[in-house]
N, CA, C and O atoms as a DFTB+ gen file, in Angstrom:
732 C
 N C O
     1  1     -55.656      10.657     -11.807
     2  2     -55.722       9.295     -11.319
     3  2     -55.977       9.318      -9.815
     4  3     -55.560      10.225      -9.095
     5  1     -56.672       8.293      -9.384
     6  2     -56.964       8.186      -7.955
     7  2     -56.941       6.727      -7.558
     8  3     -57.445       5.873      -8.287
     9  1     -56.363       6.436      -6.411
    10  2     -56.276       5.093      -5.861
    11  2     -57.086       5.072      -4.576
    12  3     -56.777       5.782      -3.619
    13  1     -58.132       4.242      -4.567
    14  2     -59.042       4.180      -3.412
    15  2     -58.904       2.830      -2.722
    16  3     -58.966       1.778      -3.357
    17  1     -58.717       2.887      -1.412
    18  2     -58.597       1.659      -0.624
    19  2     -59.965       0.986      -0.529
    20  3     -60.952       1.605      -0.131
    21  1     -60.003      -0.309      -0.907
    22  2     -61.233      -1.098      -0.839
    23  2     -61.321      -1.764       0.537
    24  3     -62.314      -1.628       1.251
    25  1     -60.244      -2.494       0.889
    26  2     -60.232      -3.168       2.195
    27  2     -58.822      -3.636       2.529
    28  3     -57.978      -3.795       1.647
    29  1     -58.582      -3.855       3.822
    30  2     -57.309      -4.423       4.274
    31  2     -57.322      -5.914       3.996
    32  3     -58.347      -6.578       4.149
    33  1     -56.177      -6.432       3.585
    34  2     -56.049      -7.853       3.264
    35  2     -55.427      -8.608       4.434
    36  3     -55.821      -9.738       4.723
    37  1     -54.465      -7.996       5.104
    38  2     -53.736      -8.634       6.195
    39  2     -52.258      -8.307       6.077
    40  3     -51.838      -7.539       5.212
    41  1     -51.485      -8.907       6.963
    42  2     -50.047      -8.638       6.963
    43  2     -49.299      -9.668       6.135
    44  3     -49.627     -10.855       6.125
    45  1     -48.281      -9.173       5.439
    46  2     -47.380     -10.029       4.679
    47  2     -45.969      -9.498       4.913
    48  3     -45.681      -8.339       4.613
    49  1     -45.097     -10.336       5.443
    50  2     -43.729      -9.929       5.776
    51  2     -43.725      -8.689       6.675
    52  3     -42.895      -7.793       6.521
    53  1     -44.668      -8.663       7.610
    54  2     -44.732      -7.581       8.589
    55  2     -45.356      -6.297       8.095
    56  3     -45.409      -5.311       8.831
    57  1     -45.830      -6.291       6.859
    58  2     -46.419      -5.070       6.313
    59  2     -47.907      -5.276       6.035
    60  3     -48.309      -6.300       5.483
    61  1     -48.711      -4.297       6.422
    62  2     -50.148      -4.356       6.206
    63  2     -50.437      -4.122       4.733
    64  3     -50.081      -3.086       4.171
    65  1     -51.096      -5.111       4.111
    66  2     -51.440      -5.022       2.688
    67  2     -52.924      -4.714       2.547
    68  3     -53.746      -5.143       3.357
    69  1     -53.249      -3.959       1.499
    70  2     -54.646      -3.607       1.241
    71  2     -54.941      -3.731      -0.240
    72  3     -54.045      -3.674      -1.082
    73  1     -56.220      -3.901      -0.536
    74  2     -56.713      -3.946      -1.913
    75  2     -57.142      -2.536      -2.279
    76  3     -57.909      -1.901      -1.557
    77  1     -56.639      -2.053      -3.410
    78  2     -56.966      -0.704      -3.880
    79  2     -57.597      -0.790      -5.266
    80  3     -57.292      -1.688      -6.051
    81  1     -58.472       0.153      -5.545
    82  2     -59.064       0.261      -6.884
    83  2     -58.610       1.590      -7.471
    84  3     -58.723       2.645      -6.846
    85  1     -58.096       1.504      -8.687
    86  2     -57.609       2.691      -9.392
    87  2     -58.746       3.271     -10.217
    88  3     -59.651       2.545     -10.629
    89  1     -58.706       4.567     -10.459
    90  2     -59.755       5.205     -11.252
    91  2     -59.776       4.695     -12.695
    92  3     -60.745       4.934     -13.416
    93  1     -58.725       3.999     -13.124
    94  2     -58.707       3.421     -14.471
    95  2     -59.494       2.109     -14.522
    96  3     -59.785       1.594     -15.601
    97  1     -59.844       1.558     -13.309
    98  2     -60.594       0.312     -13.241
    99  2     -59.792      -0.864     -12.716
   100  3     -60.375      -1.864     -12.297
   101  1     -58.473      -0.769     -12.730
   102  2     -57.627      -1.849     -12.221
   103  2     -57.685      -1.927     -10.697
   104  3     -57.903      -0.927     -10.013
   105  1     -57.485      -3.134     -10.189
   106  2     -57.328      -3.302      -8.743
   107  2     -55.916      -3.821      -8.490
   108  3     -55.373      -4.599      -9.274
   109  1     -55.335      -3.375      -7.381
   110  2     -53.987      -3.790      -7.018
   111  2     -53.913      -4.009      -5.517
   112  3     -54.662      -3.408      -4.747
   113  1     -52.992      -4.883      -5.114
   114  2     -52.716      -5.087      -3.697
   115  2     -51.349      -4.459      -3.428
   116  3     -50.357      -4.790      -4.078
   117  1     -51.322      -3.561      -2.471
   118  2     -50.089      -2.856      -2.135
   119  2     -49.985      -2.702      -0.621
   120  3     -50.978      -2.781       0.101
   121  1     -48.758      -2.479      -0.165
   122  2     -48.535      -2.180       1.243
   123  2     -49.010      -0.770       1.546
   124  3     -48.724       0.164       0.797
   125  1     -49.733      -0.620       2.639
   126  2     -50.273       0.700       2.984
   127  2     -49.168       1.716       3.215
   128  3     -49.267       2.855       2.759
   129  1     -48.123       1.318       3.915
   130  2     -47.049       2.274       4.204
   131  2     -46.353       2.711       2.918
   132  3     -45.909       3.855       2.813
   133  1     -46.255       1.808       1.935
   134  2     -45.645       2.141       0.651
   135  2     -46.492       3.187      -0.070
   136  3     -45.961       4.172      -0.583
   137  1     -47.793       2.976      -0.110
   138  2     -48.711       3.907      -0.780
   139  2     -48.597       5.294      -0.147
   140  3     -48.537       6.306      -0.845
   141  1     -48.567       5.322       1.179
   142  2     -48.510       6.600       1.894
   143  2     -47.154       7.274       1.733
   144  3     -47.081       8.455       1.392
   145  1     -46.068       6.520       1.979
   146  2     -44.730       7.121       1.960
   147  2     -44.322       7.598       0.567
   148  3     -43.611       8.596       0.447
   149  1     -44.750       6.917      -0.470
   150  2     -44.374       7.287      -1.833
   151  2     -45.394       8.206      -2.504
   152  3     -45.164       8.704      -3.606
   153  1     -46.515       8.421      -1.832
   154  2     -47.550       9.283      -2.419
   155  2     -48.145       8.686      -3.683
   156  3     -48.455       9.409      -4.629
   157  1     -48.302       7.376      -3.700
   158  2     -48.806       6.672      -4.882
   159  2     -50.274       7.047      -5.107
   160  3     -51.082       7.009      -4.179
   161  1     -50.605       7.405      -6.338
   162  2     -51.980       7.817      -6.646
   163  2     -52.621       7.002      -7.756
   164  3     -53.739       7.298      -8.176
   165  1     -51.920       5.970      -8.239
   166  2     -52.508       5.125      -9.285
   167  2     -51.914       3.729      -9.204
   168  3     -50.988       3.478      -8.433
   169  1     -52.459       2.822     -10.012
   170  2     -51.945       1.446     -10.068
   171  2     -50.665       1.368     -10.877
   172  3     -50.032       0.315     -10.951
   173  1     -50.287       2.476     -11.480
   174  2     -49.127       2.527     -12.366
   175  2     -49.546       2.835     -13.793
   176  3     -48.710       3.032     -14.676
   177  1     -50.855       2.873     -14.002
   178  2     -51.363       3.117     -15.351
   179  2     -50.963       4.485     -15.877
   180  3     -50.771       4.648     -17.082
   181  1     -50.832       5.470     -14.999
   182  2     -50.451       6.805     -15.447
   183  2     -49.068       6.799     -16.087
   184  3     -48.836       7.510     -17.064
   185  1     -48.162       6.017     -15.553
   186  2     -46.819       5.942     -16.123
   187  2     -46.827       5.169     -17.426
   188  3     -46.142       5.548     -18.376
   189  1     -47.594       4.087     -17.484
   190  2     -47.644       3.280     -18.703
   191  2     -48.288       4.060     -19.835
   192  3     -47.817       4.010     -20.971
   193  1     -49.357       4.777     -19.537
   194  2     -50.063       5.528     -20.575
   195  2     -49.304       6.784     -20.964
   196  3     -49.428       7.276     -22.086
   197  1     -48.525       7.296     -20.035
   198  2     -47.861       8.560     -20.279
   199  2     -46.908       8.477     -21.462
   200  3     -46.916       9.364     -22.315
   201  1     -46.097       7.446     -21.535
   202  2     -45.153       7.396     -22.646
   203  2     -45.239       6.122     -23.474
   204  3     -44.822       6.121     -24.632
   205  1     -45.766       5.041     -22.917
   206  2     -45.907       3.805     -23.676
   207  2     -44.598       3.234     -24.188
   208  3     -44.600       2.485     -25.165
   209  1     -43.488       3.564     -23.561
   210  2     -42.177       3.160     -24.051
   211  2     -41.457       2.202     -23.118
   212  3     -40.249       2.002     -23.252
   213  1     -42.178       1.606     -22.175
   214  2     -41.522       0.801     -21.144
   215  2     -40.809      -0.441     -21.671
   216  3     -40.020      -1.038     -20.939
   217  1     -41.053      -0.845     -22.894
   218  2     -40.362      -2.014     -23.453
   219  2     -39.257      -1.627     -24.435
   220  3     -38.630      -2.496     -25.041
   221  1     -39.018      -0.320     -24.592
   222  2     -38.008       0.127     -25.557
   223  2     -36.601       0.104     -24.977
   224  3     -36.414       0.090     -23.760
   225  1     -35.637       0.099     -25.853
   226  2     -34.228       0.139     -25.458
   227  2     -33.930       1.408     -24.661
   228  3     -33.155       1.383     -23.706
   229  1     -34.552       2.512     -25.064
   230  2     -34.320       3.791     -24.392
   231  2     -34.812       3.754     -22.951
   232  3     -34.109       4.201     -22.045
   233  1     -36.007       3.227     -22.735
   234  2     -36.546       3.147     -21.378
   235  2     -35.696       2.205     -20.526
   236  3     -35.409       2.500     -19.366
   237  1     -35.299       1.084     -21.097
   238  2     -34.479       0.125     -20.346
   239  2     -33.134       0.741     -19.971
   240  3     -32.627       0.499     -18.875
   241  1     -32.550       1.536     -20.873
   242  2     -31.280       2.209     -20.568
   243  2     -31.475       3.206     -19.433
   244  3     -30.641       3.303     -18.533
   245  1     -32.579       3.947     -19.478
   246  2     -32.886       4.913     -18.414
   247  2     -33.076       4.197     -17.078
   248  3     -32.529       4.622     -16.061
   249  1     -33.850       3.114     -17.082
   250  2     -34.114       2.372     -15.847
   251  2     -32.816       1.780     -15.288
   252  3     -32.606       1.790     -14.075
   253  1     -31.953       1.272     -16.154
   254  2     -30.664       0.725     -15.704
   255  2     -29.784       1.814     -15.111
   256  3     -29.115       1.603     -14.100
   257  1     -29.791       2.977     -15.745
   258  2     -29.029       4.113     -15.242
   259  2     -29.515       4.481     -13.833
   260  3     -28.708       4.703     -12.931
   261  1     -30.821       4.542     -13.658
   262  2     -31.397       4.887     -12.356
   263  2     -31.043       3.814     -11.319
   264  3     -30.682       4.134     -10.186
   265  1     -31.147       2.555     -11.708
   266  2     -30.819       1.458     -10.779
   267  2     -29.358       1.513     -10.355
   268  3     -29.053       1.398      -9.168
   269  1     -28.442       1.689     -11.325
   270  2     -27.005       1.719     -11.014
   271  2     -26.657       2.843     -10.041
   272  3     -25.739       2.717      -9.231
   273  1     -27.396       3.932     -10.132
   274  2     -27.089       5.092      -9.290
   275  2     -27.804       5.072      -7.943
   276  3     -27.309       5.662      -6.983
   277  1     -28.958       4.407      -7.846
   278  2     -29.763       4.556      -6.630
   279  2     -30.164       3.265      -5.921
   280  3     -30.575       3.318      -4.761
   281  1     -30.061       2.127      -6.562
   282  2     -30.452       0.867      -5.908
   283  2     -29.207       0.140      -5.423
   284  3     -28.439      -0.403      -6.217
   285  1     -29.021       0.137      -4.118
   286  2     -27.808      -0.421      -3.525
   287  2     -27.642      -1.909      -3.779
   288  3     -26.520      -2.413      -3.745
   289  1     -28.733      -2.627      -4.034
   290  2     -28.638      -4.077      -4.265
   291  2     -28.436      -4.416      -5.745
   292  3     -28.426      -5.592      -6.109
   293  1     -28.279      -3.414      -6.592
   294  2     -28.061      -3.630      -8.019
   295  2     -26.607      -4.008      -8.267
   296  3     -25.693      -3.423      -7.685
   297  1     -26.403      -4.993      -9.139
   298  2     -25.056      -5.384      -9.528
   299  2     -24.350      -4.161     -10.121
   300  3     -24.865      -3.528     -11.043
   301  1     -23.221      -3.847      -9.612
   302  2     -22.469      -2.714     -10.126
   303  2     -22.749      -1.393      -9.428
   304  3     -22.119      -0.388      -9.755
   305  1     -23.680      -1.365      -8.470
   306  2     -23.988      -0.119      -7.752
   307  2     -22.701       0.512      -7.208
   308  3     -22.534       1.731      -7.247
   309  1     -21.803      -0.327      -6.704
   310  2     -20.569       0.198      -6.105
   311  2     -19.757       1.024      -7.102
   312  3     -19.008       1.912      -6.697
   313  1     -19.895       0.745      -8.390
   314  2     -19.145       1.471      -9.410
   315  2     -19.835       2.735      -9.903
   316  3     -19.239       3.519     -10.641
   317  1     -21.071       2.939      -9.506
   318  2     -21.812       4.130      -9.916
   319  2     -22.285       4.877      -8.663
   320  3     -21.577       5.752      -8.164
   321  1     -23.451       4.545      -8.164
   322  2     -23.987       5.213      -6.981
   323  2     -23.055       5.141      -5.797
   324  3     -22.946       6.097      -5.030
   325  1     -22.386       4.022      -5.640
   326  2     -21.449       3.847      -4.541
   327  2     -20.244       4.764      -4.629
   328  3     -19.578       5.002      -3.622
   329  1     -19.950       5.283      -5.810
   330  2     -18.850       6.235      -6.004
   331  2     -19.366       7.666      -6.033
   332  3     -18.598       8.605      -6.244
   333  1     -20.679       7.831      -5.818
   334  2     -21.253       9.178      -5.799
   335  2     -21.799       9.642      -7.133
   336  3     -22.193      10.801      -7.263
   337  1     -21.834       8.762      -8.139
   338  2     -22.396       9.125      -9.444
   339  2     -23.911       9.225      -9.293
   340  3     -24.546       8.310      -8.769
   341  1     -24.494      10.338      -9.753
   342  2     -25.937      10.552      -9.660
   343  2     -26.500      10.936     -11.024
   344  3     -25.760      11.203     -11.971
   345  1     -27.821      10.956     -11.097
   346  2     -28.543      11.380     -12.297
   347  2     -29.044      12.797     -12.039
   348  3     -29.577      13.079     -10.966
   349  1     -28.881      13.680     -13.000
   350  2     -29.345      15.057     -12.820
   351  2     -30.861      15.048     -12.565
   352  3     -31.568      14.131     -12.982
   353  1     -31.329      16.066     -11.886
   354  2     -32.748      16.135     -11.506
   355  2     -33.661      16.006     -12.712
   356  3     -34.668      15.301     -12.649
   357  1     -33.333      16.666     -13.798
   358  2     -34.186      16.638     -14.997
   359  2     -34.384      15.214     -15.510
   360  3     -35.480      14.849     -15.934
   361  1     -33.321      14.414     -15.469
   362  2     -33.375      13.058     -16.024
   363  2     -33.968      12.032     -15.073
   364  3     -34.112      10.868     -15.446
   365  1     -34.308      12.419     -13.882
   366  2     -34.979      11.482     -12.987
   367  2     -36.396      11.200     -13.481
   368  3     -37.028      10.235     -13.052
   369  1     -36.883      12.035     -14.376
   370  2     -38.167      11.823     -15.046
   371  2     -37.862      11.296     -16.446
   372  3     -37.165      11.948     -17.224
   373  1     -38.388      10.111     -16.762
   374  2     -38.076       9.487     -18.046
   375  2     -38.433      10.376     -19.235
   376  3     -37.684      10.433     -20.210
   377  1     -39.559      11.062     -19.164
   378  2     -39.973      11.903     -20.294
   379  2     -38.903      12.933     -20.652
   380  3     -38.627      13.153     -21.831
   381  1     -38.304      13.560     -19.651
   382  2     -37.251      14.550     -19.913
   383  2     -36.010      13.886     -20.503
   384  3     -35.389      14.416     -21.424
   385  1     -35.661      12.734     -19.970
   386  2     -34.521      11.985     -20.504
   387  2     -34.765      11.662     -21.975
   388  3     -33.876      11.829     -22.810
   389  1     -35.962      11.205     -22.284
   390  2     -36.317      10.829     -23.655
   391  2     -36.285      12.036     -24.590
   392  3     -35.848      11.924     -25.735
   393  1     -36.740      13.169     -24.111
   394  2     -36.700      14.395     -24.921
   395  2     -35.251      14.759     -25.246
   396  3     -34.930      15.094     -26.387
   397  1     -34.393      14.693     -24.252
   398  2     -32.991      15.090     -24.434
   399  2     -32.177      14.093     -25.250
   400  3     -31.367      14.496     -26.084
   401  1     -32.383      12.790     -25.022
   402  2     -31.553      11.769     -25.673
   403  2     -32.189      11.177     -26.924
   404  3     -31.481      10.682     -27.801
   405  1     -33.511      11.223     -27.017
   406  2     -34.192      10.592     -28.148
   407  2     -34.142       9.077     -28.032
   408  3     -33.736       8.535     -27.004
   409  1     -34.556       8.404     -29.090
   410  2     -34.491       6.938     -29.101
   411  2     -33.043       6.507     -29.292
   412  3     -32.308       7.085     -30.092
   413  1     -32.650       5.492     -28.550
   414  2     -31.288       4.981     -28.676
   415  2     -31.245       3.998     -29.843
   416  3     -31.924       2.972     -29.809
   417  1     -30.458       4.298     -30.873
   418  2     -30.397       3.425     -32.059
   419  2     -29.695       2.098     -31.758
   420  3     -28.926       2.002     -30.802
   421  1     -29.960       1.087     -32.571
   422  2     -29.257      -0.197     -32.410
   423  2     -27.747       0.008     -32.496
   424  3     -27.266       0.823     -33.283
   425  1     -27.016      -0.728     -31.691
   426  2     -25.566      -0.661     -31.712
   427  2     -24.968       0.431     -30.842
   428  3     -23.746       0.538     -30.733
   429  1     -25.822       1.249     -30.219
   430  2     -25.329       2.323     -29.354
   431  2     -25.924       2.184     -27.957
   432  3     -26.980       1.580     -27.774
   433  1     -25.233       2.749     -26.984
   434  2     -25.749       2.771     -25.613
   435  2     -25.215       4.015     -24.909
   436  3     -24.363       4.725     -25.441
   437  1     -25.730       4.268     -23.701
   438  2     -25.315       5.446     -22.935
   439  2     -23.868       5.323     -22.498
   440  3     -23.421       4.252     -22.087
   441  1     -23.145       6.419     -22.588
   442  2     -21.757       6.455     -22.153
   443  2     -21.493       7.825     -21.536
   444  3     -21.788       8.856     -22.140
   445  1     -20.934       7.823     -20.326
   446  2     -20.544       9.088     -19.708
   447  2     -19.189       9.488     -20.271
   448  3     -18.244       8.700     -20.235
   449  1     -19.091      10.680     -20.778
   450  2     -17.852      11.170     -21.377
   451  2     -16.752      11.212     -20.323
   452  3     -15.652      10.704     -20.543
   453  1     -17.054      11.819     -19.177
   454  2     -16.146      11.790     -18.029
   455  2     -16.638      10.659     -17.140
   456  3     -17.704      10.762     -16.532
   457  1     -15.861       9.575     -17.063
   458  2     -16.310       8.383     -16.328
   459  2     -16.479       8.634     -14.834
   460  3     -17.059       7.807     -14.131
   461  1     -15.981       9.761     -14.346
   462  2     -16.173      10.112     -12.940
   463  2     -17.280      11.144     -12.755
   464  3     -17.570      11.559     -11.633
   465  1     -17.895      11.555     -13.859
   466  2     -18.951      12.560     -13.807
   467  2     -20.330      11.941     -13.720
   468  3     -20.494      10.726     -13.831
   469  1     -21.313      12.795     -13.518
   470  2     -22.702      12.367     -13.359
   471  2     -23.393      12.144     -14.699
   472  3     -22.886      12.514     -15.758
   473  1     -24.562      11.529     -14.614
   474  2     -25.425      11.382     -15.787
   475  2     -26.172      12.701     -15.956
   476  3     -27.087      13.012     -15.193
   477  1     -25.773      13.466     -16.959
   478  2     -26.396      14.750     -17.261
   479  2     -26.139      15.048     -18.734
   480  3     -25.199      14.507     -19.316
   481  1     -26.960      15.900     -19.345
   482  2     -26.843      16.123     -20.789
   483  2     -25.436      16.436     -21.297
   484  3     -25.043      15.932     -22.349
   485  1     -24.677      17.247     -20.581
   486  2     -23.348      17.622     -21.089
   487  2     -22.305      16.524     -20.908
   488  3     -21.195      16.633     -21.429
   489  1     -22.653      15.461     -20.170
   490  2     -21.663      14.404     -19.905
   491  2     -22.086      13.038     -20.428
   492  3     -21.432      12.041     -20.122
   493  1     -23.142      12.966     -21.195
   494  2     -23.610      11.674     -21.712
   495  2     -23.698      11.730     -23.228
   496  3     -24.151      12.715     -23.809
   497  1     -23.262      10.667     -23.839
   498  2     -23.342      10.534     -25.300
   499  2     -23.833       9.125     -25.610
   500  3     -23.897       8.269     -24.728
   501  1     -24.174       8.901     -26.861
   502  2     -24.488       7.551     -27.332
   503  2     -23.219       7.035     -27.987
   504  3     -22.638       7.706     -28.841
   505  1     -22.787       5.842     -27.589
   506  2     -21.504       5.325     -28.050
   507  2     -21.605       3.849     -28.404
   508  3     -22.489       3.137     -27.927
   509  1     -20.686       3.409     -29.247
   510  2     -20.577       1.991     -29.584
   511  2     -19.875       1.268     -28.433
   512  3     -19.314       1.909     -27.544
   513  1     -19.907      -0.041     -28.451
   514  2     -19.203      -0.830     -27.430
   515  2     -17.710      -0.524     -27.459
   516  3     -17.071      -0.426     -26.412
   517  1     -17.164      -0.376     -28.645
   518  2     -15.738      -0.085     -28.791
   519  2     -15.399       1.263     -28.155
   520  3     -14.403       1.386     -27.443
   521  1     -16.236       2.274     -28.417
   522  2     -16.007       3.597     -27.821
   523  2     -16.100       3.529     -26.294
   524  3     -15.312       4.153     -25.584
   525  1     -17.071       2.766     -25.807
   526  2     -17.222       2.628     -24.359
   527  2     -16.027       1.915     -23.740
   528  3     -15.550       2.302     -22.673
   529  1     -15.551       0.884     -24.403
   530  2     -14.400       0.145     -23.878
   531  2     -13.149       1.020     -23.808
   532  3     -12.273       0.789     -22.974
   533  1     -13.067       2.010     -24.671
   534  2     -11.932       2.933     -24.636
   535  2     -12.162       4.081     -23.663
   536  3     -11.323       4.974     -23.540
   537  1     -13.294       4.059     -22.975
   538  2     -13.628       5.120     -22.022
   539  2     -13.887       4.527     -20.641
   540  3     -14.854       4.888     -19.970
   541  1     -13.017       3.617     -20.227
   542  2     -13.152       2.965     -18.917
   543  2     -12.094       3.497     -17.960
   544  3     -11.019       3.939     -18.365
   545  1     -12.436       3.439     -16.672
   546  2     -11.498       3.934     -15.658
   547  2     -10.216       3.123     -15.609
   548  3      -9.163       3.658     -15.263
   549  1     -10.283       1.840     -15.948
   550  2      -9.099       0.983     -15.810
   551  2      -8.265       0.898     -17.089
   552  3      -7.367       0.061     -17.174
   553  1      -8.537       1.732     -18.073
   554  2      -7.735       1.725     -19.291
   555  2      -6.345       2.300     -19.044
   556  3      -6.150       3.165     -18.190
   557  1      -5.416       1.808     -19.793
   558  2      -4.049       2.326     -19.745
   559  2      -3.939       3.407     -20.811
   560  3      -4.044       3.131     -22.006
   561  1      -3.728       4.636     -20.366
   562  2      -3.619       5.769     -21.282
   563  2      -2.142       6.037     -21.533
   564  3      -1.340       6.108     -20.602
   565  1      -1.799       6.183     -22.808
   566  2      -0.409       6.453     -23.191
   567  2      -0.390       7.715     -24.041
   568  3      -1.167       7.866     -24.984
   569  1       0.516       8.613     -23.683
   570  2       0.696       9.828     -24.476
   571  2       1.931       9.647     -25.349
   572  3       3.010       9.309     -24.863
   573  1       1.755       9.874     -26.633
   574  2       2.858       9.734     -27.590
   575  2       2.765      10.884     -28.581
   576  3       1.732      11.066     -29.226
   577  1       3.825      11.652     -28.705
   578  2       3.866      12.827     -29.587
   579  2       2.704      13.778     -29.320
   580  3       2.121      14.337     -30.249
   581  1       2.373      13.956     -28.039
   582  2       1.319      14.896     -27.649
   583  2      -0.100      14.383     -27.815
   584  3      -1.052      15.132     -27.596
   585  1      -0.262      13.116     -28.200
   586  2      -1.587      12.524     -28.397
   587  2      -1.822      11.472     -27.322
   588  3      -0.982      10.600     -27.099
   589  1      -2.975      11.560     -26.654
   590  2      -3.331      10.596     -25.606
   591  2      -4.371       9.610     -26.149
   592  3      -5.430      10.002     -26.640
   593  1      -4.036       8.323     -26.045
   594  2      -4.943       7.249     -26.461
   595  2      -4.787       6.082     -25.504
   596  3      -3.823       6.002     -24.743
   597  1      -5.749       5.186     -25.559
   598  2      -5.632       3.961     -24.764
   599  2      -4.638       3.037     -25.458
   600  3      -4.376       3.165     -26.654
   601  1      -4.094       2.111     -24.688
   602  2      -3.187       1.114     -25.260
   603  2      -3.889       0.377     -26.403
   604  3      -3.281       0.085     -27.433
   605  1      -5.152       0.088     -26.210
   606  2      -5.924      -0.605     -27.249
   607  2      -6.007       0.226     -28.529
   608  3      -5.868      -0.316     -29.626
   609  1      -6.230       1.524     -28.402
   610  2      -6.311       2.382     -29.593
   611  2      -4.962       2.467     -30.308
   612  3      -4.904       2.393     -31.536
   613  1      -3.878       2.623     -29.544
   614  2      -2.548       2.648     -30.158
   615  2      -2.259       1.306     -30.841
   616  3      -1.727       1.270     -31.950
   617  1      -2.608       0.224     -30.180
   618  2      -2.356      -1.109     -30.743
   619  2      -3.110      -1.305     -32.047
   620  3      -2.589      -1.899     -32.992
   621  1      -4.326      -0.810     -32.095
   622  2      -5.105      -0.912     -33.336
   623  2      -4.448      -0.077     -34.438
   624  3      -4.350      -0.515     -35.584
   625  1      -4.005       1.118     -34.083
   626  2      -3.372       1.994     -35.076
   627  2      -2.116       1.363     -35.674
   628  3      -1.865       1.477     -36.874
   629  1      -1.325       0.691     -34.820
   630  2      -0.068       0.111     -35.285
   631  2      -0.162      -1.388     -35.550
   632  3       0.853      -2.056     -35.746
   633  1      -1.374      -1.904     -35.556
   634  2      -1.654      -3.305     -35.893
   635  2      -0.839      -4.280     -35.034
   636  3      -0.192      -5.196     -35.541
   637  1      -0.894      -4.050     -33.719
   638  2      -0.215      -4.913     -32.744
   639  2      -1.265      -5.402     -31.746
   640  3      -2.126      -4.633     -31.319
   641  1      -1.195      -6.644     -31.386
   642  2      -2.093      -7.170     -30.363
   643  2      -1.831      -6.398     -29.064
   644  3      -0.682      -6.311     -28.633
   645  1      -2.880      -5.830     -28.424
   646  2      -2.660      -5.016     -27.223
   647  2      -2.033      -5.797     -26.063
   648  3      -1.284      -5.227     -25.270
   649  1      -2.327      -7.069     -25.961
   650  2      -1.726      -7.885     -24.897
   651  2      -0.229      -8.042     -25.161
   652  3       0.591      -7.952     -24.247
   653  1       0.105      -8.275     -26.420
   654  2       1.515      -8.398     -26.807
   655  2       2.258      -7.093     -26.524
   656  3       3.386      -7.113     -26.030
   657  1       1.632      -5.970     -26.834
   658  2       2.258      -4.669     -26.589
   659  2       2.466      -4.439     -25.097
   660  3       3.515      -3.940     -24.689
   661  1       1.479      -4.796     -24.279
   662  2       1.587      -4.619     -22.825
   663  2       2.709      -5.487     -22.257
   664  3       3.464      -5.043     -21.392
   665  1       2.816      -6.714     -22.739
   666  2       3.887      -7.617     -22.281
   667  2       5.253      -7.040     -22.650
   668  3       6.188      -7.065     -21.849
   669  1       5.351      -6.528     -23.858
   670  2       6.622      -5.951     -24.301
   671  2       7.038      -4.790     -23.391
   672  3       8.205      -4.669     -23.018
   673  1       6.063      -3.937     -23.039
   674  2       6.394      -2.767     -22.208
   675  2       6.601      -3.145     -20.749
   676  3       7.548      -2.682     -20.113
   677  1       5.716      -3.987     -20.216
   678  2       5.749      -4.266     -18.779
   679  2       6.773      -5.324     -18.393
   680  3       7.550      -5.119     -17.461
   681  1       6.784      -6.429     -19.081
   682  2       7.680      -7.529     -18.701
   683  2       9.065      -7.418     -19.314
   684  3      10.073      -7.754     -18.693
   685  1       9.085      -6.938     -20.552
   686  2      10.368      -6.870     -21.244
   687  2      11.038      -5.500     -21.120
   688  3      12.217      -5.339     -21.435
   689  1      10.251      -4.504     -20.648
   690  2      10.801      -3.171     -20.454
   691  2      11.051      -2.399     -21.731
   692  3      11.826      -1.442     -21.742
   693  1      10.399      -2.808     -22.810
   694  2      10.587      -2.128     -24.082
   695  2       9.947      -0.744     -24.043
   696  3       9.012      -0.498     -23.282
   697  1      10.460       0.139     -24.863
   698  2       9.858       1.467     -25.002
   699  2       8.538       1.324     -25.765
   700  3       8.258       0.292     -26.375
   701  1       7.750       2.376     -25.712
   702  2       6.483       2.373     -26.452
   703  2       6.741       2.175     -27.948
   704  3       6.093       1.354     -28.597
   705  1       7.688       2.931     -28.476
   706  2       7.985       2.840     -29.911
   707  2       8.403       1.437     -30.332
   708  3       7.933       0.918     -31.345
   709  1       9.282       0.831     -29.553
   710  2       9.747      -0.522     -29.881
   711  2       8.605      -1.525     -29.741
   712  3       8.488      -2.446     -30.550
   713  1       7.756      -1.352     -28.711
   714  2       6.632      -2.263     -28.495
   715  2       5.624      -2.224     -29.636
   716  3       4.983      -3.226     -29.955
   717  1       5.497      -1.043     -30.247
   718  2       4.529      -0.854     -31.328
   719  2       5.161      -1.024     -32.718
   720  3       4.487      -0.872     -33.737
   721  1       6.445      -1.336     -32.744
   722  2       7.185      -1.460     -34.006
   723  2       7.193      -0.154     -34.802
   724  3       7.069      -0.154     -36.027
   725  1       7.342       0.966     -34.075
   726  2       7.414       2.270     -34.739
   727  2       8.870       2.513     -35.082
   728  3       9.731       2.513     -34.202
   729  1       9.149       2.720     -36.368
   730  2      10.532       2.921     -36.802
   731  2      10.952       4.353     -36.746
   732  3      12.091       4.675     -37.082
């Protein structure tokens, strides 16, 4: 692919804009400094033709992951990139991410196994919303008989509303067993 400058258009928001023609036949208007600094060599057609998956759930998950880790103006950046969470070098290229993760099936999404770890093959799985909700930093983890689970998981096991269980333990000072009605 090759991007050839046709002519300068003028300044917009302080940046010199130019008309470029791509070897695919498309024309685009871009900032000259952007083209130079990013080493842009096409109108974007190379990326679109390369995988053709830009409208898929998998591509959107990858793009969201990249945004959360690297775009400071993204909602939630403070909880990912702002905490130092990064994407491994291999996954910065969508094709590699797609090879490793495959298509994301309906009902599943990306979940970091260690919520303080990076996005990398050994720390990412496909999980349901329920699994993800039990893998949050703000969950209350309770160990009982050597088993660690979230309050929500214990509440489900013992058929107790988790809010009711939390009130029993926190406000009423009940033990875990009494809060869960364990005899």
